[in-house]
LOFI-979343 format. One record per residue (C-alpha): residue in three letters; x, y, z. Coordinates in steps of 0.5 Angstrom, whole numbers, padded with zeros to 4 digits. Layout:
REC rest     x     y     z
REC  Ala     X     Y     Z
...
! end
This chain:
REC rest     x     y     z
REC  Met  0211 -0042 -0372
REC  Ile  0210 -0045 -0379
REC  Glu  0208 -0052 -0380
REC  Leu  0207 -0056 -0386
REC  Gln  0204 -0063 -0385
REC  Asn  0204 -0067 -0392
REC  Val  0204 -0061 -0396
REC  Ala  0203 -0062 -0404
REC  Met  0204 -0056 -0409
REC  Ser  0201 -0057 -0416
REC  Tyr  0202 -0053 -0422
REC  Gly  0197 -0054 -0428
REC  Gly  0196 -0062 -0426
REC  Ser  0203 -0063 -0425
REC  Glu  0206 -0064 -0418
REC  Leu  0212 -0060 -0416
REC  Leu  0212 -0061 -0408
REC  Ser  0210 -0067 -0405
REC  Glu  0208 -0070 -0398
REC  Met  0213 -0064 -0395
REC  Thr  0213 -0064 -0387
REC  Leu  0216 -0059 -0383
REC  Lys  0216 -0055 -0377
REC  Leu  0220 -0048 -0376
REC  Val  0220 -0047 -0368
REC  Pro  0222 -0040 -0365
REC  Gly  0230 -0039 -0366
REC  Ser  0231 -0044 -0371
REC  Phe  0236 -0043 -0377
REC  His  0235 -0047 -0383
REC  Phe  0238 -0047 -0390
REC  Leu  0234 -0050 -0396
REC  Thr  0238 -0053 -0402
REC  Gly  0237 -0056 -0408
REC  Pro  0238 -0056 -0415
REC  Ser  0235 -0050 -0420
REC  Gly  0228 -0051 -0421
REC  Ala  0227 -0056 -0415
REC  Gly  0222 -0052 -0412
REC  Lys  0226 -0048 -0407
REC  Thr  0222 -0041 -0408
REC  Thr  0215 -0044 -0408
REC  Phe  0217 -0047 -0402
REC  Leu  0218 -0041 -0399
REC  Lys  0212 -0038 -0402
REC  Leu  0208 -0043 -0398
REC  Cys  0211 -0041 -0392
REC  Tyr  0209 -0034 -0392
REC  Ala  0202 -0036 -0395
REC  Glu  0203 -0033 -0402
REC  Leu  0201 -0040 -0405
REC  Leu  0196 -0044 -0401
REC  Pro  0198 -0052 -0402
REC  Ser  0194 -0056 -0406
REC  Ala  0194 -0062 -0401
REC  Gly  0196 -0062 -0394
REC  Gln  0196 -0057 -0388
REC  Leu  0199 -0051 -0387
REC  Ser  0199 -0047 -0381
REC  Leu  0202 -0040 -0379
REC  Phe  0203 -0039 -0372
REC  Gly  0198 -0044 -0370
REC  Ser  0192 -0042 -0375
REC  Asp  0190 -0047 -0381
REC  Val  0191 -0042 -0387
REC  Arg  0185 -0045 -0390
REC  Gly  0180 -0043 -0385
REC  Leu  0183 -0036 -0385
REC  Gly  0181 -0030 -0390
REC  Arg  0185 -0025 -0394
REC  Asp  0186 -0020 -0388
REC  Glu  0187 -0025 -0383
REC  Ile  0193 -0028 -0387
REC  Ala  0196 -0021 -0389
REC  Gly  0196 -0020 -0381
REC  Leu  0200 -0026 -0380
REC  Arg  0205 -0024 -0386
REC  Gln  0207 -0018 -0382
REC  Arg  0210 -0023 -0377
REC  Ile  0214 -0026 -0383
REC  Gly  0220 -0022 -0386
REC  Val  0222 -0024 -0394
REC  Val  0228 -0022 -0397
REC  His  0227 -0024 -0405
REC  Gln  0232 -0027 -0410
REC  Asp  0231 -0021 -0414
REC  Cys  0229 -0015 -0409
REC  Gln  0225 -0010 -0412
REC  Phe  0225 -0002 -0410
REC  Leu  0221  0004 -0412
REC  Asp  0226  0008 -0415
REC  His  0223  0015 -0414
REC  Leu  0224  0014 -0407
REC  Ser  0230  0014 -0402
REC  Val  0233  0008 -0399
REC  Ala  0230  0010 -0392
REC  Glu  0223  0011 -0395
REC  Asn  0224  0004 -0399
REC  Val  0226  0001 -0392
REC  Ala  0220  0004 -0389
REC  Leu  0215  0002 -0394
REC  Pro  0212 -0004 -0390
REC  Leu  0210  0001 -0384
REC  Asn  0207  0006 -0389
REC  Ala  0203  0000 -0392
REC  Thr  0200 -0002 -0385
REC  Gly  0199  0005 -0383
REC  Arg  0204  0005 -0378
REC  Asn  0208  0011 -0376
REC  Val  0215  0011 -0378
REC  Asn  0220  0012 -0372
REC  Glu  0226  0016 -0375
REC  Gly  0231  0014 -0370
REC  Glu  0229  0007 -0370
REC  Leu  0230  0008 -0378
REC  Arg  0236  0011 -0377
REC  Glu  0239  0005 -0373
REC  Leu  0236  0000 -0377
REC  Leu  0240  0003 -0383
REC  Ser  0246  0004 -0379
REC  Trp  0246 -0004 -0377
REC  Val  0246 -0006 -0384
REC  Gly  0251 -0001 -0386
REC  Leu  0247  0004 -0390
REC  Arg  0247  0010 -0386
REC  Ala  0251  0014 -0391
REC  Gln  0246  0012 -0397
REC  Ala  0239  0013 -0393
REC  Glu  0238  0019 -0398
REC  Ala  0240  0015 -0404
REC  Leu  0236  0013 -0409
REC  Pro  0236  0005 -0411
REC  Pro  0239  0005 -0418
REC  Gln  0245  0008 -0414
REC  Leu  0246  0002 -0410
REC  Ser  0251 -0003 -0411
REC  Gly  0248 -0011 -0411
REC  Gly  0251 -0012 -0404
REC  Glu  0248 -0005 -0402
REC  Arg  0241 -0007 -0405
REC  Gln  0241 -0014 -0401
REC  Arg  0242 -0010 -0394
REC  Ala  0237 -0005 -0396
REC  Ala  0232 -0011 -0397
REC  Leu  0234 -0014 -0391
REC  Ala  0233 -0008 -0387
REC  Arg  0226 -0007 -0390
REC  Ala  0224 -0015 -0389
REC  Val  0226 -0013 -0381
REC  Met  0223 -0007 -0381
REC  Met  0216 -0010 -0378
REC  Ser  0220 -0014 -0372
REC  Pro  0218 -0020 -0375
REC  Asp  0219 -0027 -0372
REC  Val  0221 -0031 -0378
REC  Ile  0226 -0028 -0384
REC  Leu  0226 -0032 -0390
REC  Ala  0231 -0031 -0395
REC  Asp  0231 -0033 -0402
REC  Glu  0238 -0034 -0405
REC  Pro  0240 -0027 -0402
REC  Thr  0248 -0028 -0403
REC  Gly  0247 -0031 -0410
REC  Asn  0249 -0025 -0414
REC  Leu  0254 -0022 -0409
REC  Asp  0262 -0023 -0408
REC  Trp  0264 -0028 -0402
REC  Glu  0266 -0022 -0398
REC  Met  0259 -0019 -0398
REC  Ser  0256 -0025 -0398
REC  Leu  0259 -0026 -0391
REC  Arg  0257 -0019 -0389
REC  Leu  0250 -0021 -0390
REC  Leu  0250 -0028 -0387
REC  Ser  0253 -0025 -0381
REC  Leu  0247 -0020 -0380
REC  Leu  0242 -0026 -0381
REC  Ile  0246 -0030 -0376
REC  Glu  0245 -0024 -0371
REC  Leu  0238 -0024 -0372
REC  Asn  0238 -0031 -0370
REC  Lys  0242 -0030 -0364
REC  Met  0236 -0025 -0362
REC  Gly  0231 -0030 -0363
REC  Lys  0229 -0030 -0370
REC  Thr  0227 -0036 -0374
REC  Val  0231 -0036 -0380
REC  Val  0231 -0040 -0387
REC  Ile  0236 -0039 -0392
REC  Ala  0235 -0042 -0399
REC  Thr  0242 -0042 -0402
REC  His  0246 -0046 -0407
REC  Asp  0252 -0044 -0404
REC  Leu  0255 -0050 -0400
REC  Asn  0261 -0046 -0397
REC  Leu  0256 -0041 -0394
REC  Ile  0253 -0046 -0391
REC  Arg  0259 -0049 -0388
REC  Thr  0261 -0042 -0385
REC  Ala  0255 -0041 -0382
REC  Lys  0255 -0048 -0378
REC  Lys  0261 -0046 -0375
REC  Glu  0257 -0040 -0371
REC  Val  0250 -0043 -0371
REC  Ala  0246 -0049 -0370
REC  Ala  0244 -0049 -0377
REC  Arg  0239 -0055 -0380
REC  Val  0240 -0056 -0387
REC  Leu  0234 -0058 -0391
REC  Arg  0234 -0061 -0399
REC  Ile  0229 -0061 -0404
REC  Ala  0230 -0067 -0408
REC  Asn  0225 -0071 -0413
REC  Arg  0219 -0066 -0410
REC  His  0221 -0068 -0403
REC  Leu  0224 -0065 -0397
REC  Gln  0230 -0068 -0394
REC  Leu  0234 -0067 -0388
REC  Ala  0241 -0066 -0391
REC  Gly  0247 -0071 -0389
REC  Ala  0253 -0069 -0384
REC  Asp  0257 -0068 -0390
REC  Leu  0255 -0061 -0391
! end
């Protein structure tokens, strides 16, 4: 689905990521760890081709991104849902309208029944007509997850989705991501929270990756 072969990423002549090789297969579950500034967000941006590698090969769903045009890459991105660390919404639109934005952006019709079902799934049915500033942090993250899966993507990438949440809300969001994985979605979560990883590993076969010294490593069994 997403494959990196000896991928490197440089900024201003300085290499941030080096010789990264990984294949995300359908239905897999990965955690991505590493210290602040190690390049976790950059790695996720490579995975959905917001950034292109300085060296190496990046393939999305069997296509080398270097041989694709902007529209072709945009089409492949529709198969990848992203939950950003700092989720942004249009504050003048309702929660339901914000969640439906990916469909509107691609000219697709919104099925109101499916939209209500999705909001119910993330526990936001009652907040459908609320404006984003009225939401709590946990509600914002669940709305961001709903927006990310609105297009029924094959892959979900979540960048520190529980970073600003209390433990109870973190577990609620994790349970939704585990449920998506059990539905066959590939899930990658960047996180600092080792307790979250340990909890998830009781329920799902999660592989833990760590970025350290510019390289991607398989974390030890101590996690």
